[in-house]
N, C-alpha and C positions, 0 to 999 in steps of 0.2 A: 731562464725561468723554468720553474718546476711544471711539468706537463701533467694534464689530466690523468695520462696513462701511469705515471709514477704514482700519483695520489691513489688511482684506482687499485694498484697493486698493493698498497699499504692498507688500505681499507678491507680489501679482500682477505689478506692474511690475518688481519685483526679479527675480523668477522667470523672466519673459520676456526680461530683459536677459541673465541666465545662461544660457537656452537659446540665445538669439541665431538664432531661426528664425522667420521671418515667416510660413510656412506652418503652423507648429505654435505654438499660443498656450495659455497657462494662462487660465482664466477661474475666479475664485474668489469665493463668495458668502460673506456674513456670516450665520451661522445656517443660512439655506436661501435658495434661488433657483430660477428656472426654468432648466432644463437648456438650454444653448446648443449648437445643432446647428452643423455646418460652414456656411461662408459661400462662395460660389462668385463669382469675378469674372474672367470670360473662361474661360480654360482652366486658371485657377489656383484651388485650394480652400485656404481656411484652416480647419484643423481645431482644435478647442479641447479640451483636457483640463480637464474640470469638476471643481471642488474646493469643498468647504464648510469654513468655518472657525467653529468653534464653542468656547465656553467649557466646560472641563472641571472647573475649580476657581477660586475668587476669595477674596481677602483684602484687606480695604482696613484700614490703620493708624488706630488712634485718635489722630488727630492734628487740628491746625487746619487742615492742609492736605489736599488731596484726594491721597492717595498709597496705594500698594498694590502688589500682585503679583497676576497672573492667570495660571492654566494654560490653555493653548489647545490644540486639536487641530486640525490641518488635515488633511483626508482627500480623497484623489483616487480616482477610477475611472480607471486608466490601461489602454487597450487594448493587448492582448499582441501585436497585428500592427501595423506602421506603416501609417496610413492613405495612400491615394493622394491625392496634393495636386497633382501636375502630370503632363502627359502625358509628360514625360522620363524618368521614374523607370522603372527596369528591374525585371524580376521578381527579380533577385538582391537590389537594394535592398528591396524589398517583402517579402522572405521573412520569413515569420512565426518561424522557428527557425533559428539558426545555431549550430554546435557544441552542439547541444542545450541552447540558452538562447534566451530571447525578447529580442533586441537592442533592440527599441524600447522595453521597460520599463527596460533598463539605461540606455538614452539619456536617458529622462525622470528616472530616479532620480538620475543624475550631475548634472543641472542642478539638482535640489532640493537636493542635498547641498553643491554648489558655493556655492549661494546661502546656505544656513543654517549653513555650517562656521564662519563668524565672527560673534561676538557685534556687534550693531549698535546705535547710539543715534541718534536723530533728535529733532527739536522738532517738535511736532504742535499744531494748534489744533482746538478741539472746535466744535460749531455755534454756541457763544456767543462765539467767538474768544477763549477762554481757552487761554493756552499750557501745553502739557505736555512734559516731558522724558520720552521714551518709549525704553526699550531692551529687546532681547530676546537670549535665546540659545536654541538648539535642539539636539536630538540628530540623530543620522542617521536618514534616513527608514526607516520600518520597513514592509517589504512582509508582504502578506497572502496570502489565497487567491486563486486564479483561479476565477472564476465566469462563468457565461453568463446574462446578463440580457436581457430582452426589449428595452428600450430602448437599452441601451448595447452589447450584444455581448458578445464575450469579453474580459473586463477582469480586471485585477489590482487589487486594493484596496491603497493605500499611505498611510500616515499619518506625519504629522511632529508631535511633542510639543513645545511652545513655551512658555517661561516669559517674560511680559511685565512689566516693572517701570515704573511710571509714577509721576511726582510733579508736582503743580501749580507751574509755574515754577522747577523745581529743577535743580540741576547734577547730572548723571550722571557716574558713576565713569569711564565710558568718554571723557567730555570732559576729564578731567584727565589730563595728559601730563607725563611727564619724558624730557628728551632728555640723553644721556650723550655729550660731545664730538661733537654734531651728529646722533647716531643716537637713534632713539626706543626706549625700553626697554619690551619687552613685558611689563610687571608682572602678578603675580598680585594682590599687594596693595602699596599704597602710602600712606605716611603723612609729612606734612609736619609738622614742630614747631618752635616757637621757645620756648626756655626762658629765663626772666629770672634774673639775678643780683640779689640783693636786698641791701640795706643797712637792717638793722633799728635802731630807736631806741626808748627807753623814757623819757619825760619824768620828771624828778626828782618823787619821790613818786608816781608813777603805777605802774599794774601792767598796762598795755596796751601791747603793742608795735604800732608802726606802722611801715611800710616804704616805701622809695623802690626803684625799679628803677634800678640804675647802668649795666647792660649787657643785651644779650640775645644768644642765640647760636641760630642757625637749623641745622636738620638735616633730611636726608631719609633716611627708611627704606624700603628697597624689597626685595620678594620676587620674583624672576623665574626662569623656567627657563633653566638654562645651554645656551647655543648658540654659534654661531661669530661672534656680533656683537661689536664692540668693548667694550661694557660687560662681558660675560663674559670675554673675554680678559684685560682688565685687572683683572678682579676675580681670577681664577685667578692672574695673574702677582703680584698684591700677596699673595695668600694663601699662595703657594709661596715666593716670594722675600724677602717682608717688607721691601721697598724702601719707606722711609716718606716722607711729604711730597710725594708725586706728584700735581701739580695737575691738575685736569679742569674743563672748562666743563660746568656743570650747568644745564640751562634748565627751568624747571617752569612750567606753564601750568594755571591753575585755571579751566577753562571759558572763558567770556568775561569773567570777573570781572577777573583779572589775569595778567600773565606776567612773569617776572624771570630773568635769568641770573647765575649764582653761580660764583665760583672755589673748588672744592672738592676735598677728599682723602678717601681712606678713612679711616673711623674704626674700624669693627668689620666683619669679614666672616666668614660661616659658610656652610658648604655642607652640603646633606643629600642622600644619595643611600639608596635602599632597593630590593632585589630588581630588578625590571624597569623601576620607575617612573623618570621623567626627572628627571635631577639637577637641583636648585634651589640658589640662592644667595639669602642674606639678607644685605644690605648697608646700612650705616649711613655717610651722607656729611656731613661737617662742612665749614665755610668755613675756609680756610687762609690763614696770614700770608703775603703775597707778598714774601718777602724773599730777595734774590738769593743769601745765602749758605746758606739752610737748604732752600730750595724746589727740587724737581725737576719736570721736564716730561716728557711721553711723547716718542718718537722723531720723531712726526709734526709736533711743535709747533717753532715758530721763537721764539727770544728774542732781542730786541735792546734797545738803550738809546740815549736822547737825552742828550747831553753839554750840561748846562745851565750857566751862569756862576756859579751860587751858589745858597745856599738860600732866594732870596727870588723866583725866577720864580714867576709865577701862572697861566701859561697856555702850552700848546704846541699849534701848528696843524700838521696834517700830512695828506698823501693817501695812501691805501692803494690798493695796485694791484689787490685783489681784495676781494670782501666776505668777511667772516670773522668768527669769534668773537674778541674781544680783551680782555686784562686790561690796564689801565693806571690809574694813580692810584687805586689801592684799589677799583677798580670793574670788573665784568666787563660786557660789552655787545657788541651786534653792530654792527659798524663797515661803512660803505659811503661811499667817495669821500672828500670833505674832512671832517676832523674837528677841532674845537676843544675841547681838554681843559684844564679848571681844575686847577691844580696846588696843593696846599698843601705846607708844609714837611715834613709826615708822609710824603709821597709821594716826596721826594727822598733818594737814599742816597748817602752819601760813601764813596769808595774811597780808603784811605790810600796804596795801591801808587801810583796814578796821580794822586793829589791832585786828583780831580775829582769833580763831583756829577753823578749820573745819576738819570734817570726811566727805568724799565724798561717795556718794550711786549712782551707775551707774545701771541701768536696761534697760532691751531690749524691754521695751514698756512703754507707759503712765501708771504711778500708782499714787494713793494718800497714802500719808503716815501720820499715825497718831502716835505721839510721845509726850512725855514731853520735850524732848529735841528739841528746834526750828529747823525747817527744811525748806528749801527754794528750788525751782526748779532754777537751772541757765541754762539749756538747756532742751527746752520742745521737746517731742517725735513729729515727723511729721507723718502723715500717708502716707501708700505707700511704 
């Protein structure tokens, strides 16, 4: 198991980074520890804001793996007056009250809230070198009463309540990502699914049906808050305009297990709004048939095509001027530099008007293509 002491060290390092002050440092103890007084080095003093991390609730799942959730309370005693840490500090900087407020308390609270405002996930090892996926989320720091204590002086008590999730060797939801046209989608809920298409048969004289999977369909369902990010804009555009078959690059990352890029389009879009709550969107994405006659692409995409001698070509080699997401020969991938792409007859399109055979290349930005196979741009990428 991951001990409170290890978690205290992680929180302590993170809070000190958020505070960014070498003369004011957090010192956090797991359960309880000895109060750390200031340290002097020459004319500079390092003052420590002492805190204790304790367990307020705990629940372990009935599973073969060690997993569960703990409720933690992180409590600080924050001095209401900024301590003197160097000889250059002025009386104005050290003022106990400004605008009828305690500025040093607010300074410390800001650092605490900055660090805990985002949910975080890390891999940690216990004393037996067993790996755990550990993640946590916390609320805003809760300030308490101001009191005068013999050892601490005039302080305000501040508490942060934290939920810590842990699983032995597991993949945390924070480590699963979905990227829409290169931008990360800040999802609230995410579901990857693959549905089979079955062909059933019953042998003569039999009553038991047996099946074979003839194909499968991959889908991504994601719920996220509506913001000004590209995914939200494209979602709203599709919702209001209904323009079908607009293709997008969707990259999915399942922790360290696997990562794939797909060429997808919107299947279903729903939005939800209520009162003063943040607007949300529920979106289903499915893979799209990359056919030049039926497929659309966003304005920022470039579409081009290689002219091939016939339907028997087996490979195209080209160099891309920039690294980018690309779709060619039925596959979406990230391309960089020289590419050799295997071609099958299904990847080649015949145009009756020009009496030529083409292999299409779609990229998520403007690129220059250098190849012995003739290449032309049929749709230029627009900025913005």
